N, C-alpha and C positions, 0 to 999 in steps of 0.2 A: 352713290355712283351716278355718273352722268350717262344719259342714254342718247348716244349719238345715232343719227340716222345714217344708214349706209347708202353711199351714193351708187348709182347705176350708170354705167356708161355704154353708149351704143357701140355695136361692132365696128361701125365705120370709124368712130372716134378712136377706138383702141388701134385699129389697123393703121390709121394716119399718125398716130402718136409713135407707133413702133417703127413706121417708115422714117420719121424724123431722126430716129436714133441709128437704125440699121443702114438706111440708104442714103441719107443726107449727112450723116457724120456728126450730128449735134450730140453733145454730151448728154448722158442720160439725166444727170442732176439738173442741167440747164433746161432741157426739154420739160422736165416735171415742173420746174418753177414757172416757165413760160405758160404751160397749159394749166396751172393751178391744181395739180394732182400730186398726191404723195409720191416720192421717189420709190418707195417700196412697191406701190401699185404698178407704176410704169416698169419697174424692174422685173416683176412677175410677168408682165405682158411680153417684154422683150425676150426672156428666156424661154417662154413657151414658143415664141416665133422661131427662135434659134434652134430649139429642139426639132420643131416641124420641118425646118429647111434641111436637116441633115439627111443625106441620102440613106434610105433604108429604115429611118426612124418611123415607128408607127404613128399613125394620126390618132387624134383623140378618140374617134369612133373605133378604131381598131384596138386601142388600148382598153376601152370599155368592153369590147367583145372578148379580148383575151382574159380579162378579169372575170367575166361571166362564165367563160368556158373553163377556167381553172376552178371555179367554185363548183361547176357541174361535174367535172372529173372527180373532185374530192368526194362528192356525194355518191357518184357511181362506184368508187373504189370501196367506200364504206358499205354500200348495199352489196357488193360482190363478196367482201370478206364475211359478211353476215350469212350470205347464202352458202359459202364454202363451209362454215362452222355448222350450219344446219345440215348440210349434206353429210358431213362427218358423223353427226350425232345419229341421223337416221340409218346410216351405213352400219353403225355399231349395234343398233337395235335389231336389225334384220339378221344378224349372225347368230 
């Protein structure tokens, strides 16, 4: 197996690359060739940018917070269910 090193791109490079496609109308494949990056990489950047441009679409930080809150809700529901069962057990014992 070959071990290719993963290239890192600056935020500025990413945003300028996306602008080429979205604002200047350069084809995605042509922009990727001109910039010397894989077309799939540029495609991911462009799709993220389009998603963030949609009105009402959550930003990355909002999506992370939603994910975190859903996890917390799941834990809290589990704890609540355990407490309900414990309450039912203790109620039976006192009768």
